[in-house]
N, C-alpha and C positions, 0 to 999 in steps of 0.2 A: 504493500500500500504506500509506504513512504517513498520507495524507489519510483513507483509509477507516478506519484504526484510531482516529485522533483524532475523526472524526465519530461512530464507534460509541460511544466513551467519553462524548462530550458528550451524545449523544441518550439513551443509557442512563441517565446521571445525571440529566438534565433530566426525563425521564419519571417516574423514581422520585421525584424531588423534588416534582413537581407532584401526585403521587398520595399524598404523605405529609402528615401533619399539620404545622402550622406550628411546633409545639413538641413536642420529644421529651423525655420524662422520662428523664434519664440522669445517672448519677453520674460526673463527669468523671474522677476518679482511677481508675475501673475501665477503664483503657486495656487493650486486648488485647495491646499490645506496648510495650516501653520506647522503643526506636527500631528497631534492627536485630534485637534479640533479644526473645523472648516474655516477657510479664509474667504475673503470676498473675491478672490481671483477666479477667472474663467478660462478654461482651455480654448485656444483659438479654433475656429471652424476648420473642418477637414483634417483634424488631428486626433490622436488618441494618446492616452497616458497609461503606462503600466507601472504600478508601485508594488514592490515586494519587500516586506519587512520581516526580519528574523530577530526575535527577542531572546534575551539570555535565559529565559525560563522555557525555551524550546517552543514558544508560541510563534506561529507564522501567520502573516496576513497578505493576501493577494487582493489588490485594489485596482480595478480597471475603470478608467473614464473613457467611454466608448463613443459618445455622440455629443456633438456641439453644433448648435444652430441658433443664430440671432440672440446671443447672450444667454443661451440655455444649455446646461450640461446634464448628461445622464450617465450613470455608471453603476457597477455592481461590485460587491466585495465579499470575501469569505475568509474565515480564519480557522486554523487547525492547531490544537494543542499536541505537543510531544511528537511532532513530525520528525524531529531529530532526536535520537536516543532510543532507549529500549523500553520506555514506559508505554502504556496503552494509548493509542491515538484517540483523541476526542475531537469530534467534528462540531462545528457550529450548526445549530438546528436547521436554519434556512439561510440562503444567501441574502445579503443586505442590499438595499437600493440607495443610491445617492443622487439627489436632484438639487440643482441650483439654478437660479435665474438672477442675472445682474441687472438691477433696476437703474442704477446710476453708474456710469463709467467715470473713473477718476481722471481719465485722459481729457474729458470734456468738462470736468467740474473740479471743485476743490477737494472732493473726496469721492470714494466709490461706495456703493451700497448693494448688497446681495441678500436674497432670502432663499431658503431651501429646506430640504429634509434629508436626514440620514439616520438609518436605524442600525448602523454598524458601530458596536462598542469596540473598545481597545483594551489591550492587555490580555491576560489569561481568561479563557472562557470557562464558566462554571455551569456544567450541564444540568446539575440538580436544581439550580436557580434560574436557568435559561437566561443568563446575563453575563456580561464581561466584567472584568475588574473595574473598568471605567465605563460609565454609562454612555450610551450612544447619544449624539447631540439631539436627535429628534428634530423638531422644527427650530430653525435658527435664523437670525437676522444679524448680519455682520457688516461692518464698515471698514474701509481701508483708505490709506493715504500713502503715497510713495513720493520720494524726492531724492535729489542728488546733492551731495556735498563733497567735502574733501576726501573722505574715505571711499566713496562710491554711492551706489543706490541703497536707500533705506526704505523698508516697507513696514507700516504699522497697521495692526488689525485690532478691532475691538468688537466683541460679539455678545449676543444674548441668545440663549437657547432654552428650549422646553422639552425635556426628554419624556418619552412615552414608555420607558422601561418599567417593568412591573414593580421594581424595588426603588424606583426614584421617589424619594421622600415627598409625598403629596404632590408629585410632579412640579416641584418648585422651579421657578426660573433660575437660570444659572448664568454667571458672567465669566468671560474669558478674554485674554489679551495676547497679542503676539508681536514680536519684533524680529525682523529679518534684515541682516546687513550683508550686502554683497561687496567684497573687497577685490579690486583689480580683476573683475570679470570672472573669476574662477572660485574664489574662496568665500564661503558663506558661514555666518553665525546666526543661529536662530534661538530665540527664547520664547517659551510659551508659559503663560500663567493661567491655570484653570481654578476658579474659586471653589468648585466642587460642592456647592452648597446644597445640591439636590441628592447628595449621597445619604444612604440609609444605614450607615454604620456597618459596612462590610468589614468582617474580621474585627468587629468591636472597635473600629476606629474610622475616623474620617479626616478631613482637613484639606487645605489647598494643595494643588499639585503644581510643581515647577519643573519644567522640562528644558533641556538645553541640547543643541546639536551643532556639530561642526561638519560642514559639507564641502564637497569639491564638485564644481559644475564644469562639465566638459561637453560643450555642444548639446547634443540631445540626450546625454546621460548625466545623472547626478548620483553621487554616493554620499551618504550621511552616516556619521557615527552619533548616535543619540544616547543621552543620559536622562533617564526617566525618574520622576518622583523624587526629586532631590530634597524636598522638605516635607513631603506628605507622609502619611502613615497607612497607606493602602495595604502594605505588606509588612507586618511587624517583624518578620524574620529578616528580610532583605529590604531595607528602606528604599533602595533604588535598584534599577535594572538598566542594562545596556542593550541597545538594539542597533542593528544595521539596516539601512534602507537603500534600496536600489530603485531608481526611477528612470524610465525610458520614455521619450516623447517622439512619436512617429507621425507620419503624414500619409493620409490615404491616397493622395494624388501620385 
């Protein structure tokens, strides 16, 4: 099962890569997510995005953004526990859907604004509770602003989300923020703060979540080293985790 899944991902990515142009016209700061939470960025039309994340607890996530038209994005995602290692594989119950529409484009205004829906949680999947370690965003509204200064392009995001997860405490509204800094066209630093106020005391603890990532941007490929939950208490045994993210941006033309 593990071998089949890994071969599928490798073959699928390789075939798409070989059929795609060597250079993709893409504005880097239009990320479709900050790290775990959605940004206001929109994928360009006639493109697709493949995200593959491997976390230190052997949780893997495949996230595909497959369709973009007139500021609207559609994608699907799916996660697997213990894909690497000798423990029993646990599958997410159903694939998740990810929808986003950009209402205001920051290229034509002082800020950007997008709304959407995603039922993809992040981190380890708990089959008995049918939820992930971090709640899915649910419905979200997020604003962004990008500008250029001495160090390069900077992207700011501020979002409000309403999760529909079963254990989201009274389905409270949640706040999150993101900062992305691109240095010399290739090196990126990303910080994400999730207030996590809709958590219902998973593992008898809750608290804000702070994530940080260092990435290298190379044309249509991005590689990130992510440091998760730097101040939170989602996992009392290991207060933080490390993840690797691989992103590929292709063109259907």
